[in-house]
N, C-alpha and C positions, 0 to 999 in steps of 0.2 A: 671469636664468634665475630664471622666475616659480615661487613657491612657496606654496602652500595650509597656513596658520598651523593648527595642532593645539591648541595653547595659546598662553595671552599672552603675547608676547614684549618684555621693554622697549626702548620708542625705536624697537620694529619696525612691531607690529600687534598685535590682538584675533585672537581664537581665530576661525578660519573667514573672516580676511583672507586676498585674496592679493594679495601683493607680491613684488614684485622686489626681486633681490639678486645679489648677486655670485655665480659660480659656485661658488668655494672656501668661501664662505660657508656657502655651501647644503649642498655636499656633505661638507663637512670639519666640521660644527658642529650647522645645522639639522638635518638628516635623521639622524642618525646619535642624536642625542639624543633623537629623537621629534618635534622639536617642530613641523617642518612636515614636509611631502611633496610632490613634483613636482606642479608645476602642468601636467594636459594632460585632453585629454577624456573621458577616462575619469575621473579624479580630480576633475574638477569637476565632473561629470553625478553625483559620488557626494558631492559634497560639497553638494549644493544640498538632499541627501535628510538628510546629517547635521547642515547645520545647524543647525536647533534642535535637534540631544542635545547639539552640542557650546556652544551659548547657554546649554540650562538648567544643563551641569556648571562654565561659568563664573559663571553664579550664585550654583549653590549652594556654590562654592569660595570667591567674597565674601562669600556670607551667615557663613559658617563663621570666615570670617576678622574680619568686621565684629564677630563676636559673643567672639572673643577675643582685639579690640582692646577692646571694654568691659572683660573682664575685668581687662585690663593698665592701662588708664588709671588713673591716680593710682597704679600699686604701687611703693614702696618696698622696694628688697633691702639687705641691712645685712651689711657682710663684715667681719668681726673677722681684725685682723694682724699680725703685730709689725711694729716700727718699727724703721731703721736709723738713721737721722740726719733730723733737721730733720720732714718728716711726710710722707717716704721712706717706703715698706712695703718690707719683706721681700720678694719674689718680686713678683707680679704678679695682677694679674685678670684674666682673659682670658676670651673669646664663650661657652667653654666652663663654664668657673663659673658665666655670669649663668644657663644654659643648665641644670646641674642645679641652680642656688639654685631656679628657678621650675616646675621637675621634684618637688622637694620640698612647693613649693606645690601640687602639682596642675594645673600648667600641662602642657603638652607642646609642643615648639618645638625645630624645628631651628637648629641652630646659624649656619646662613648668614644666616636673615631678622635675629639680632643685627648692626648695621652697626655693629662697633665697629671704627677705623680703628688702634689701637693699645692694647695692655691698660694697662689702668689701674695706676699705681704711685704716685699719690698720695693722702692722706688726705683727706677732703672728699666732698661729695655730688656727683653724675656724673648729668648726666643722658645716657641712651645712646636712640639711637633703632633702633624694630625695626620694619622693614617684613615684611607679614603677607602682602600680595597686593602686586598694580600702581600699585592706588590706595588701600591702606590700609598706614595708617602711625601707632605711637603710640610717644612715648616713657614710659621708666621712670626710674625715678631709683635710682642705687647707690650706697649710702651705705658707705664708710670708714672703720672706727674703729678707734685704737690695742686691740691684746688688750694687757690688765695680767696 
């Protein structure tokens, strides 16, 4: 099935591209989430008219992500936690905790942008990647210190 992408989809294409995907992927994921529309003569003509609008929107989002990335570059978040044994902390630090700490610093971010594979459970400094867009990724430092 051919679809027209409405937004950038990682490993598939950019907004405005006409791509061929499996029928189930299009019907069950891309179209219901608003990421794509079926490609037919009518939508292809409409796409040609809307291509400029789609590209301008994608460029605005990329610039917004770039400016947020500049603010996040070199940022260190510090968390104080109780220690149970050795350098293991009581509880853990999740992506949601990182988002809350960023909001306290005045930076709004969605939890899905924080690429934390598993919660942090050790003392020390951890480098956490944050993906703000398809081609915008930045790393921040999360420092976990023993609470006295």
